[in-house]
C-alpha positions in Angstrom: -22.9 -13.5 22.0 -19.7 -13.3 20.0 -20.5 -16.5 18.1 -24.0 -15.2 17.2 -22.5 -11.9 16.0 -19.9 -13.7 13.9 -22.6 -15.9 12.4 -24.6 -12.9 11.4 -21.5 -11.2 9.9 -20.6 -14.4 8.0 -24.1 -14.7 6.6 -24.0 -11.2 5.2 -20.4 -11.3 4.1 -20.9 -13.7 1.2 -19.2 -11.8 -1.6 -17.3 -9.2 0.4 -13.5 -9.3 -0.2 -11.4 -10.3 2.9 -9.6 -7.0 2.9 -12.9 -5.1 3.4 -14.3 -7.8 5.8 -11.2 -7.2 7.9 -12.4 -3.7 8.8 -15.6 -5.0 10.3 -13.8 -7.9 12.1 -11.2 -5.5 13.5 -14.0 -3.6 15.2 -15.4 -6.9 16.6 -12.0 -7.9 17.9 -11.5 -4.5 19.4 -14.7 -4.9 21.3 -13.7 -8.3 22.5 -10.2 -7.5 23.6 -11.2 -4.2 25.2 -13.9 -6.0 27.2 -11.4 -8.6 28.3 -8.9 -5.9 29.4 -11.6 -4.2 31.5 -12.6 -7.5 33.1 -9.0 -8.4 33.9 -8.3 -5.1 35.5 -11.4 -5.1 37.5 -11.0 -8.7 38.7 -7.4 -8.0 39.8 -8.4 -4.9 41.8 -11.4 -6.6 43.3 -9.4 -9.6 44.6 -6.7 -7.2 45.9 -9.2 -5.0 47.6 -10.8 -7.9 49.4 -7.5 -9.2 50.6 -5.6 -6.0 51.5 -8.2 -3.2 51.5 -8.5 -3.3 55.2 -4.8 -3.3 56.1 -4.1 -0.6 58.7 -1.3 -1.7 60.9 2.2 -3.3 60.4 0.8 -6.5 62.0 -1.5 -6.9 59.0 1.6 -7.3 56.7 2.2 -10.8 58.1 -0.5 -11.9 55.6 2.0 -11.0 52.8 3.8 -14.2 53.8 0.7 -16.3 52.8 -1.3 -14.5 50.1 1.1 -14.8 47.1 1.6 -18.6 47.7 -2.1 -19.2 47.9 -2.7 -17.3 44.6 0.1 -19.2 42.9 -1.4 -22.5 44.1 -4.9 -21.6 42.9 -3.6 -20.6 39.5 -1.4 -23.7 39.2 -4.4 -26.0 40.1 -6.6 -24.1 37.6 -4.1 -24.5 34.8 -3.3 -28.1 35.5 -6.8 -29.5 36.0 -9.1 -27.1 34.1 -7.1 -25.6 31.3 -4.5 -28.5 30.9 -2.2 -26.3 28.8 0.7 -24.0 29.4 -0.5 -20.4 29.3 2.5 -18.6 30.7 4.7 -16.1 28.9 1.8 -14.8 26.8 3.7 -12.4 24.4 6.3 -15.1 23.6 3.4 -17.6 22.9 1.9 -15.1 20.5 5.2 -14.8 18.6 5.4 -18.6 18.4 1.8 -18.9 17.2 2.6 -16.5 14.3 5.9 -18.2 13.3 5.1 -21.9 14.0 1.3 -22.4 14.2 0.0 -20.3 11.3 -1.3 -17.7 13.8 -3.7 -20.2 15.3 -4.3 -19.9 19.1 -6.5 -22.3 21.1 -9.9 -21.0 22.0 -9.5 -21.5 25.7 -6.9 -18.7 25.7 -9.7 -16.2 25.1 -10.5 -16.5 28.8 -8.1 -18.8 30.6 -5.3 -16.3 30.9 -7.7 -13.7 32.4 -8.9 -16.1 35.1 -5.4 -17.4 36.1 -3.7 -14.0 36.1 -6.5 -12.4 38.1 -6.0 -14.8 40.9 -2.2 -14.7 40.6 -1.9 -10.9 40.7 -4.8 -10.2 43.0 -3.2 -12.4 45.7 0.0 -10.5 45.3 1.9 -12.3 42.6 4.7 -9.9 41.6 3.9 -10.0 37.8 2.0 -7.9 35.3 -1.4 -8.4 33.7 -0.3 -7.1 30.3 1.2 -10.3 28.8 -1.9 -12.4 29.7 -4.2 -9.8 28.2 -2.1 -9.6 25.0 -2.4 -13.4 24.8 -6.1 -13.1 25.4 -6.6 -10.4 22.8 -4.5 -12.3 20.2 -6.5 -15.4 20.9 -9.8 -13.5 20.3 -8.4 -12.2 17.0 -7.1 -15.6 15.9 -10.4 -17.4 16.8 -12.6 -14.8 15.1 -10.5 -15.2 11.9 -10.8 -19.0 12.1 -14.5 -18.8 12.6 -14.8 -16.6 9.5 -12.5 -18.9 7.5 -9.9 -16.2 6.8 -6.5 -16.9 5.2 -3.2 -17.1 7.2 -2.3 -13.6 6.2 -5.5 -12.1 7.5 -5.7 -14.3 10.5 -2.3 -12.9 11.4 -3.6 -9.3 11.0 -6.6 -10.1 13.2 -4.3 -11.7 15.8 -2.4 -8.4 15.8 -5.6 -6.4 16.1 -6.5 -8.4 19.2 -3.1 -7.7 20.7 -3.3 -4.0 19.8 -6.8 -3.8 21.3 -5.6 -5.5 24.5 -2.8 -3.1 25.2 -4.9 -0.1 24.2 -7.8 -1.3 26.4 -5.8 -2.0 29.6 -3.8 1.3 29.4 -6.3 3.5 27.5 -3.5 4.1 25.0 -4.6 3.5 21.4 -1.3 4.7 19.8 0.7 2.4 22.1 -1.5 -0.5 21.2 -0.8 -0.1 17.5 3.0 0.5 18.0 3.2 -2.5 20.3 1.9 -4.8 17.6 4.0 -3.4 14.9 7.2 -3.1 16.9 7.1 -6.3 19.0 4.7 -8.8 17.5 4.3 -8.4 13.7 7.6 -7.1 12.5 6.9 -7.4 8.8 3.4 -6.0 8.5 3.2 -3.2 6.0 1.3 0.1 6.3 -1.7 -1.4 4.5 -2.3 -3.4 7.7 -2.3 -0.3 9.8 -6.0 0.5 9.5 -7.4 -2.7 11.1 -4.9 -2.2 14.0 -6.0 1.4 14.5 -9.7 0.5 14.4 -9.3 -2.3 16.9 -7.1 -0.1 19.2 -9.5 2.8 19.1 -12.5 0.5 19.7 -10.8 -1.2 22.7 -9.8 2.2 24.2 -13.4 3.4 23.9 -14.7 0.3 25.7 -12.1 1.0 28.5 -13.2 4.7 28.7 -16.9 3.7 28.9 -16.4 1.3 31.8 -13.4 2.7 33.6 -13.9 6.5 33.1 -11.7 9.1 31.5 -9.0 9.4 34.1 -5.4 8.5 33.0 -3.9 5.2 34.1 -1.3 7.0 36.3 -2.0 10.3 38.1 1.1 12.4 38.4 2.6 15.7 39.6 5.0 16.4 36.7 7.0 19.6 36.1 7.9 21.0 32.7 11.0 19.8 30.9 14.1 21.9 31.7 17.0 21.9 29.3 19.4 22.0 32.2 18.5 18.4 33.1 19.4 17.1 29.6 22.8 15.6 30.6 21.1 13.7 33.4 18.5 12.2 31.1 21.3 11.1 28.7 23.2 9.5 31.6 20.0 8.0 32.9 19.4 6.4 29.5 22.8 4.6 29.8 21.8 3.4 33.3 18.5 2.2 32.0 20.3 0.2 29.3 22.4 -1.6 31.8 19.4 -2.1 34.1 17.6 -3.7 31.2 20.5 -6.0 30.6 20.3 -7.0 34.3 16.5 -7.5 34.0 16.7 -9.7 30.9 19.6 -11.9 31.8 18.7 -12.4 35.5 15.1 -13.2 34.6 16.0 -15.9 32.1 18.7 -17.4 34.3 16.4 -17.4 37.4 13.5 -19.0 35.6 15.7 -21.8 34.2 17.2 -22.4 37.7 13.8 -22.5 39.5 12.2 -24.6 36.8 15.1 -27.0 37.1 13.3 -28.2 40.3 11.3 -30.9 38.6 9.0 -31.7 41.6 6.1 -29.2 41.2 5.2 -29.3 44.9 8.8 -28.6 46.0 9.0 -25.8 43.4 5.8 -24.2 44.6 6.9 -24.4 48.3 10.3 -22.8 47.6 8.8 -20.1 45.3 5.8 -19.3 47.6 8.1 -19.1 50.7 10.7 -16.9 49.0 8.1 -14.6 47.4 6.1 -14.2 50.7 9.3 -13.3 52.5 10.3 -10.8 49.9 6.9 -9.1 50.0 6.8 -9.1 53.8 10.2 -7.2 53.9 9.5 -5.1 50.8 5.7 -4.5 50.5 6.0 -2.5 47.2 6.7 -5.9 45.6 3.1 -7.0 46.2 1.1 -7.4 42.9 1.7 -5.2 39.9 3.0 -2.3 41.9 1.1 0.3 39.9 -0.1 2.0 43.1 3.5 2.4 44.2 4.3 4.1 40.8 1.3 6.4 41.2 2.6 7.5 44.7 6.0 8.2 43.3 4.6 10.1 40.4 2.7 12.2 43.0 6.0 12.7 44.9 4.6 10.7 47.8 7.5 8.3 48.6 6.2 7.7 52.1 2.9 6.2 50.7 4.9 4.2 48.2 6.7 2.3 51.0 3.5 0.7 52.1 2.5 -1.0 55.4 5.7 -2.4 56.8 7.5 -3.2 60.1 10.3 -1.0 58.8 8.2 2.1 58.3 9.9 3.9 61.3 13.4 3.2 59.9 12.4 4.6 56.5 11.9 8.1 57.9 15.7 8.5 57.6 16.3 10.3 54.3 19.2 8.1 53.0 17.4 4.9 53.9 14.5 5.5 51.5 16.4 5.3 48.2 18.4 2.4 49.6 15.1 0.6 50.5 13.9 1.2 46.9 17.2 0.0 45.5 16.5 -3.3 47.2 13.0 -3.3 45.7 14.5 -2.7 42.3 17.0 -5.5 42.4 14.6 -8.0 44.1 11.6 -7.3 41.7 13.2 -9.7 39.2 13.4 -12.4 41.8 9.8 -11.9 43.0 8.6 -12.0 39.4 10.5 -15.2 38.6 9.3 -16.9 41.8 5.7 -16.0 40.8 6.0 -17.5 37.3 8.0 -20.5 38.2 5.8 -21.3 41.2 2.7 -21.8 39.1 1.4 -18.2 38.8 0.4 -16.7 35.5 1.6 -13.2 34.6 4.1 -11.3 32.4 7.2 -9.1 32.5 5.5 -6.1 30.9 4.2 -4.7 34.3 7.5 -5.4 36.2 9.4 -3.6 33.5 7.4 -0.5 34.0 7.6 -0.9 37.8 11.4 -1.3 37.9 11.9 1.6 35.4 9.8 3.9 37.6 11.6 2.7 40.8 15.0 3.3 39.1 14.0 6.8 38.1 13.1 7.6 41.6 16.3 6.1 43.0 18.6 8.1 40.6 16.8 11.4 41.1 16.6 11.0 44.9 20.3 10.1 45.2 21.3 13.1 43.0 19.0 15.4 45.1 20.4 14.1 48.4 24.0 14.6 47.1 23.3 18.2 46.3 24.8 18.0 42.8 21.8 19.3 41.0 18.0 19.4 41.8 16.1 16.9 39.8 12.3 16.5 39.5 11.8 13.0 41.0 8.3 12.4 39.4 9.7 13.3 36.0 12.5 10.7 36.4 10.0 8.1 37.6 8.0 8.6 34.4 11.0 8.6 32.1 12.5 5.6 33.8 9.3 3.6 32.9 10.0 4.3 29.3 13.7 3.8 29.5 13.5 0.3 30.9 10.7 -0.7 28.6 12.8 0.5 25.6 15.7 -1.6 26.8 14.0 -4.8 28.0 11.4 -5.0 25.2 13.7 -3.3 22.7 10.7 -1.3 21.6 11.6 2.4 22.0 8.6 3.8 20.1 6.1 1.8 22.1 7.8 2.9 25.3 7.8 6.6 24.4 4.1 6.8 23.3 2.8 4.4 25.9 4.2 6.4 28.8 3.2 9.7 27.2 -0.4 8.4 26.8 -0.9 6.7 30.2 0.3 9.8 32.1 -0.6 12.6 29.7 3.1 13.4 30.0 3.5 14.9 26.5 5.3 17.8 28.0 8.2 15.4 28.7 8.3 14.0 25.2 11.9 15.2 24.7 13.4 13.3 27.8 11.2 10.3 27.0 12.7 10.1 23.5 16.3 10.8 24.7 16.3 8.3 27.5 14.5 5.6 25.5 16.8 6.0 22.6 20.0 5.9 24.7 18.7 2.9 26.7 17.9 1.0 23.5 21.3 1.8 22.0 23.1 0.7 25.1 21.5 -2.7 25.5 21.8 -3.4 21.8 25.6 -3.5 22.3 25.1 -6.6 24.5 21.7 -8.1 23.5 20.3 -8.3 19.9 17.0 -9.7 21.2 14.3 -8.6 23.6 13.3 -10.6 26.6 10.3 -11.9 24.6 12.4 -13.1 21.6 15.7 -14.2 23.1 14.8 -17.8 23.7 12.8 -18.4 20.5 15.5 -16.7 18.5 17.9 -19.4 19.6 15.4 -22.0 18.4 15.2 -20.3 15.0 11.4 -19.7 15.4 11.5 -15.9 15.4 10.1 -13.6 12.7 12.4 -10.6 12.6 12.7 -7.2 11.0 14.9 -8.9 8.4 12.5 -9.9 5.6 14.7 -12.7 4.3 14.9 -14.3 7.8 11.2 -13.8 8.3 10.3 -15.5 5.1 12.6 -18.4 5.8 10.9 -18.8 9.1 7.5 -19.0 7.5 8.5 -21.7 5.0 7.9 -25.2 6.3 10.1 -28.0 5.1 7.4 -30.7 5.1 5.3 -28.6 2.8 8.0 -28.4 0.1 8.8 -32.1 -0.2 8.7 -33.5 -3.7 7.9 -37.2 -3.7 7.8 -38.0 -7.4 11.2 -39.7 -7.3 11.2 -43.4 -8.1 12.9 -45.5 -5.4 15.0 -48.6 -5.9 15.7 -51.4 -3.3 19.3 -51.8 -2.2 19.4 -55.5 -3.1 17.8 -54.9 -6.6 19.8 -55.1 -9.7 20.8 -52.9 -12.6 18.1 -54.5 -14.7 15.5 -53.5 -12.1 17.0 -50.0 -12.1 16.7 -49.7 -15.9 13.0 -50.6 -15.8 12.6 -48.0 -13.1 14.4 -45.4 -15.2 12.1 -46.1 -18.2 9.1 -44.9 -16.2 10.7 -42.0 -14.4 11.2 -38.4 -15.4 13.9 -37.8 -12.8 17.6 -38.4 -12.9 18.0 -39.2 -9.2 17.0 -42.5 -7.7 16.9 -42.9 -3.9 18.1 -46.3 -2.7 16.1 -47.8 0.3 16.2 -50.9 2.4 13.2 -53.2 3.1 12.1 -50.8 5.9 12.1 -47.8 3.5 15.1 -46.3 5.2 17.3 -44.4 2.8 20.7 -45.9 2.1 22.1 -43.8 -0.7 21.5 -42.3 -4.2 22.1 -43.5 -7.7 22.5 -40.8 -10.4 21.4 -41.5 -14.0 24.8 -40.2 -15.2 26.6 -42.9 -13.2 24.8 -45.7 -15.0 24.3 -44.2 -18.4 27.3 -46.0 -20.0 26.3 -49.4 -18.7 22.5 -49.3 -18.6 22.2 -50.9 -22.1 24.8 -53.6 -21.4 22.5 -56.5 -20.6 25.5 -58.6 -19.4 25.7 -56.3 -16.4 22.0 -56.3 -15.5 22.6 -58.8 -12.7 25.0 -56.3 -10.9 23.5 -55.0 -7.7 22.4 -51.4 -7.4 24.6 -50.7 -4.4 27.6 -51.1 -6.8 26.6 -47.7 -8.4 25.2 -46.1 -5.2 26.7 -43.0 -3.8 26.4 -41.6 -0.3 23.9 -38.9 0.4 25.7 -35.5 0.8 23.4 -34.5 3.6 20.0 -35.5 5.0 17.1 -33.1 5.6 14.6 -33.9 8.3 10.9 -33.3 7.6 10.5 -30.9 10.6 13.8 -29.1 10.1 13.8 -25.3 10.1 14.3 -23.8 6.7 17.3 -21.7 7.8 19.1 -25.0 8.7 18.1 -26.6 5.3 19.5 -23.6 3.4 22.8 -23.9 5.3 23.0 -27.6 4.2 22.4 -26.6 0.6 25.2 -24.0 0.9 27.6 -26.4 2.6 27.1 -29.3 0.2 26.6 -27.4 -3.0 23.8 -29.8 -3.9 20.6 -28.8 -5.8 18.5 -31.5 -4.3 18.6 -33.1 -0.9 16.7 -36.2 0.4 14.2 -35.7 3.2 13.8 -38.4 5.9 11.8 -38.7 9.2 13.3 -39.2 12.6 13.8 -43.0 11.9 15.7 -42.3 8.6 12.7 -43.4 6.5 12.8 -41.8 3.0 10.0 -39.3 2.4 11.1 -37.4 -0.8 13.4 -34.6 -1.9 13.5 -30.9 -1.3 15.1 -28.8 -4.0 16.5 -25.3 -4.2 14.2 -24.4 -7.1 11.1 -25.3 -5.1 12.4 -23.4 -2.1 13.2 -20.3 -4.2 9.8 -20.4 -5.8 8.0 -20.7 -2.4 10.3 -18.0 -1.1 9.3 -15.6 -3.8 5.6 -16.3 -3.2 5.9 -15.8 0.5 7.9 -12.6 0.1 5.2 -11.2 -2.1 2.6 -12.0 0.5 4.6 -10.4 3.3 5.2 -7.3 1.2 1.6 -6.9 0.3 0.1 -7.7 3.7 
């Protein structure tokens, strides 16, 4: 259906400028990403309802030991034998597609993440559906752009439209969808790109309303903001900042440790066993946990505990916040076990879950201590935004997403305060979000810094100049003179018989002797100088510029991994490409 629709659009779009065509395509992408979001949400709920909808007694919770491992195994087998590609960490993959792959995402990602994450989460995998749906939406936008033959700039915009539509569709939050794309994915998009994002986001939200109804994502029992609680929201923001630091660092450390187990069977067994045990002891860790958040937002902490053998113990008032403190700290472990064990899901949902749990814990402890009465549901809501602002380092997205999905605009003041304080706190320790920390170390991240973003977009192998005449290392000055006569360059790379670069001869170094025929039998290596620094064809542009700065050279030779000479890269060519790219970024 999508292909036929695109074919019709393409046939009518002959002379239409890409900028106008984008508006129509943003609508198409919004329809696609919104539909994908609805399907994913329904699939997850359907699987979960079949498996746990009939739970009535604590004895039923023994199945928590088995379900998550089965879901992880099914997802692992699906990815390995059907998809045959790594589809985890969806948001990070989208960032890499923009910076390294010209915004091209494989076509299978338009459905594979939905299928794998539905099974993972439905069976109890302790991850979120948002990252897979963002990857799916971005893939829809990317593939629509490729089918229409759009430029890299506009392909990137449609990719962003897909991501915006995915977030808007799954949460019924159009503003959050736009802000998510601008704040997390496409840092350097200008306001001229805003209209396609808005159209896609509104379209996806409409699709979600049509199929899922007009109710908000999280029912709640909030109370109006009280100025007397302001100091507690500020303090809570600091707590959220440190909690975000725990979330980010522990997650990355745990995933590295678990993935260090190279045997996939052993890794699955360990992950499935640990995850099943955690969920058996702490039932709120099952799946996304959004039902738990809804219970807490409705001031129903008993319902949030779930079906457990420890239900009777949890009637003791001080045990409840201690129980949820365990849930908070162990959610990172359950999420990491799910992803490392073969499941497919993201950190978006767990971030909201842990933030809400943290808000409940803080408010309940303060209330039990008798220091000051705090509205627990309000702190659950604000905690969701506070942790999101810290972990994702996207305070605006956090503020408006939480306000939209709960209709909690009456709490806009504490949302802003806590999110801002949390963001400021974690920035002291972490300059990057959980999505960007790893790829920033690799130098593949597009950032809010326009210079850095442009350098990331420049590809070394696309800037190679290969009109330099080479000379063999065993050739003579006479041979070099003949080469000089037919060259318009003053640098001559010296290579061996295998084409590997040995050094450089500069015209200035042979100018005084090049007309002395008595010296024509002198070997070239007599005049050869060492290369100040080699540049590799796949080297990142930031590294290349550092080499130029260190050597003071104006031209540097480019070689492949074996040292074979490929050409030169020059400062002037880089500066020219930089200016062109900067203009494109500025006018996107």
